N, C-alpha and C positions, 0 to 999 in steps of 0.2 A: 183202402176205402175211407172216404171222408163221410161222416154222418153226424147228425145231431141226435140220433136215436141210439145212445150208448147202450141202453138196457137190451134192445133188440140185437144189437151187434154182439154184446156179451153172450146172450143166449145162443147165437149161432156159433160163436167162437168156442164155446164150451164143448161143442161137438168135434173140435179139432184140437186135441190136448197139446200137441207139440207147438203149434202156432200160438195158442193161448199162453204157454209158458214164455215164449219170446216176448209177447206184448205186456205181460204182467208178472206178478209174483205167484207162480203156480196157479194161475187162473183167478186169483183173488182180486187183483186190481188191474184196470186198464187206464193208462194215462193219456190224456189228450196232448197233441202237439199243437202249440199255439201258433198263430199266424206268423209271427216274427221268426219262430223256430223253423217253420216250414219254408219260409223265404231263405233263411240261412242255408238249410239243407239243400234247397234247389240251387243256390248260388255255388256251393262247393261241390255238389254232386253232378251238376249239369243235367243234360237230357238223358244220359245213360245211367244216372244215379250211382256213379262211381267217382270216387275222389282221386283224381290224378295227382302225380307228384308236382310240387311247385319247385321253381328254380329261382335262386336269388344269390345275393352276396352280402357281406358284412362291411359296412363303412363306419369305422370307429365303433361306437356302441349301438349302431342302428342296423337293423335288418331290412334290406331292400329286396322285395320279391319282384322279379321281372316277368314271370309267367306262371300260370297255374292258378288253382282256386284260392290260394292265400294272397294273391295280388290284390291290393286295396284294403286288406284287413290285417295288415301287419301289426296293428295296435293290439290285436287279440293274442299275439304270441307272447307267452310268459317265459319260455326257455326253449333252447334247442339242444339236441344231441347231434353234433356234426358227424360223429362216427357211425351212428345208426341211421342218420339222415331223417330225423324226426323233429317236428316242431310240436310243442305242447301249447295248445291254445285254450283260452278260457271262454266258454260259451254258455248260454242258457239253453238247456235241454230238459224237457219234461218239467219245466217250471223251477229248475234248480241250476245254480252255477256249477259247471263241470269242467274238468280238464280233459281235453280230447287230443289224441295224437294224429297228426297229418304228415305225410311224407314231404320233406323239404330238402333239396339238394343245394348246399352252399358251394358255389363254384370258386369263390375267391374271397379273400379278406383284404381290405385296403384301409 
């Protein structure tokens, strides 16, 4: 739900304890998602709101993503774990810089 009436939303969410715990700290705080963050989440999550695996390769010291949600935002990748097929990207979420893990399959290294 998107709203400018956070106090009303908070009152309604207090009636649903489990959901409130997901959105805040035991119901104490609810954090807004900023417009840029919502755009990023829409880009990587797509219409299904699921983050698919990205496919790419390594050329020298550069990661090239050929398909998936990481395509075009390779600059956000801070490190990869090729064995676990995970890219660690740095993004702004809830107003803070965070490291997030997204699936990335490296198919070759040249």
